[in-house]
N, C-alpha and C positions, 0 to 999 in steps of 0.2 A: 596546458590549461591556462586560461586567462587569469590575470591578477585582478582580484577584487579589492580596490583601494579602500573601501569603507570598512573592511573587516579587520579585526584584530588578528594578526598573523598567528598568534599562539593559541587562541581560543575559538576562532570562527564565531565571533560575536559582534554585535553592533548596538550602539546606544539607540534608544527609541527616537530621539531627535534626528539623528542621522538617517535612521531607517525611513522616517517620514519623507525625507527629501529624495531618497533613492529607491523607494519600495518597488516601483514598476520595473526598473532595471534589475533589481535584486531578484524579483520573481522569475525573470527570464534566465538569470544566471544560475539560480538554484535548480531550475528545470533542466538547464543544459549540462550542468556539472554533476547533478544528482547528489549534491551535498546539502547538509542542513546548516542553519544559522540560528544562534540563540540571540534573541532580542532582549536587551537589558534596559532597566530604568533605574537611575541612581545607583548603577553598579550591580544591581540584583537581577537575575534572570526572571523574565515575566512571560516569555513566549518562545516557541521554537518554530521556525519556518522549515518545513521538510518538503522534499519533492513528492508529488502525487504518485501513488502506485495504484493503478486500476485493480479492482477486485474481480475475481473470476465471476463470470456471468452465471446466474442461476440456471441450472440445466446444462452446465458446461460439459457434462459427460454424455449428453444425449447423442445417440448414434455411435457410441463407442463399443456396444456389445456386438461381438463378431458373430456369435451364433447362440441360439437358445438351447439350453441343456435340459429342458423339461422342467419338472417341478423340483426346485432346489430343496424344498422342505419335505418332499414325499419319502416314504420308506420303501416304496415298491410293492407293498402289500395292500390287498384290498381290505377296506374297512367295512364293517356292517353298515355304517352310515352312508356308504357309497352305493349300497345295494338298491336296486330299483324294484 
């Protein structure tokens, strides 16, 4: 793993002033190492830079049903309402 010279080794944090100077490089490093960094201002945490994790797409289970099993809510009995 590459050494990130602007980080505090014990806390993985960076002062906001330093972050401003290296933010584009830091974005690349966070994405590559999948690690997070706390950004501080006057020694207090104000933000956390974390790697992006894509969310599952809506409909991600589409096409995953192998076979249809009929009416999953049916009792197998004919109801009077079903009569024609």
